[in-house]
N, C-alpha and C positions, 0 to 999 in steps of 0.2 A: 866909816871914813871914806872919803872920796878917792877915786882912782889916782888923782894926782898926788895924794898923800903918800902913795907908794912909789912915786917916781915916774908914773906914766905921764905922757905928754897931754896937754890940753888940746882938744879938737878945735882947730882954727879955720880950716877950709876943706872943701871937698878934695882939692888937689893934694893937700898935705896928708889927708887920710888915705886916699886911694893910690897916690903915686909917690908919697914921701917915704923916708926911711925911719920915721918915728912911730913908736907904739903908742897909739891913742885910742884904746879900746872904748867901745860904747856899751856901757852897762844899761840894762833896762830899768824901768821905774822901781824895781825891787833891788837894784844894785847888782844884778846878775848878768852873766853872759853864758850862752849855751856852749857846751863842749861835746864834740864827738871824739871817741877814743877807739883807735884801731890797733891791731897787732902789727908791730913793725915788720915782722917776717912775712906774713901772709896778706896783710891788708884787711883781714877779717874785722868787721865791726864788732867791737866788744861791748861798748856801752855809750850811753848819752847821759850827761850830767850838766851841772852848772858850776860856775866859779863866781865868787865875788872878787873884789880887788885884792883882798888878802890872799885868797887861794891862788889867784893868778900870780901874784908876786912870789909866794912860797914855792910854787911849781917852777918858776923861772930860777929862783935862788938855789933850790935844792936838787933840781933835776928829777924829782919824784912828784907824781900826780897828787894834787890836793884839790878838793872840790868843796862846794858849799852844800850841805844837806838841807834841803828845803823842809823835810819832815821833822828833823831834829833841830833845825835852825842853829847849826853849828858847823865850824870848819871840820873837814874830814880828810885825813891823810889816807888815801886808798891803800888798804892792806894793813893798816896799823893793828887791827884786831886779828885778822886772818893770816897775816904773814905774806899775803899775795900782793906785795908792793908793785906799783907800776913805775918802772924806770923810763923816763921820757927820752926817746931817741931823737925826736923832732917835734917841734911845736910850730904850727902855722896859724896865721890869723887871716880871715877872709878879706875880700876887697874893701868893704866898708867898716871893717874892724868890729863887727858885732857878733862874731862866732869864732870859736877856737877849734882846731883839729890837733889832737895829740896822737903821735905814733909811739907805742910803748912796748916794752918787754916786761912781761908779768912774771914775777917770782913764784916759787913754789910749784904747784901743779899747773899753773898757767891759767887758772880760772879767774874771771873778772866779775862773775855774777854771784850775789849773796845767796842765791838759791842753789848754787853748786855747779852750775854749767859754766863752760868756757866763756860764752857770750851771753849778755843779757837778752839778746835777740835770738832765742832758741826755738821760737815757734813761728810758723808762717801762716798767713791769712789767705784762704782761697779767694781767687778773683774770678769775675765773670758770672757770678750768681747773685742771689739776693743777699742783702746784708744779714738777714735773719739766718740764712744757711751758713754764711761765713762765720757769724758770731758763735755758731754752735759746732764748728768743725775746724778748729785750729789744728795744725799739723806740727808735731814735735820734730824739728830738724836735728836736734841734739837729743840723744836718748840716754846717754850715760853722764851722770854727774861726776865731776872730778874730785869733789869732796862732799862730805856729809855736813850740812849746815849746823846740825845739832852738836856735832863733835867740835866744830870751830867756834860757834857762837853760844852754845848751850841753849838755855830756854829764854834767851834775850828776846824781847819783842821784835817782830819783823819790822825793818825800817820803812817798809812800804805802807803808806796810809791807804786805807780802804775808803 
């Protein structure tokens, strides 16, 4: 379904999109818009995902984060399986309305990563050397998992495609 099928405005002009008071999101050729999600209290980056028009509408309507899983090709209510629901405190859209920022409070242990860490961005990449060196030397910035993925998801396949 198109974005306007969910009540979003049609994009009419640059002025309307950049300076107007209407939500007229620009979805990409796959019908998706990127989303960055941060912790409402600390500002810590928790995850990056995508929404289609339905996920964006459900997030607005329910106040809980919904995403589109590209690997499963399905709507995904964050935390539906794990119990680590993301309650949206604030949603922002960028200047040309092609990216979304969510500030959330995460339920349960506060983890947002299916691997068990708080943030999906739990490793850093060393800078200033060769790519080969960097590729072989990621640094774990988070060293303790907040939950054991096998306890939460069982032996379900990893949602990340290799």
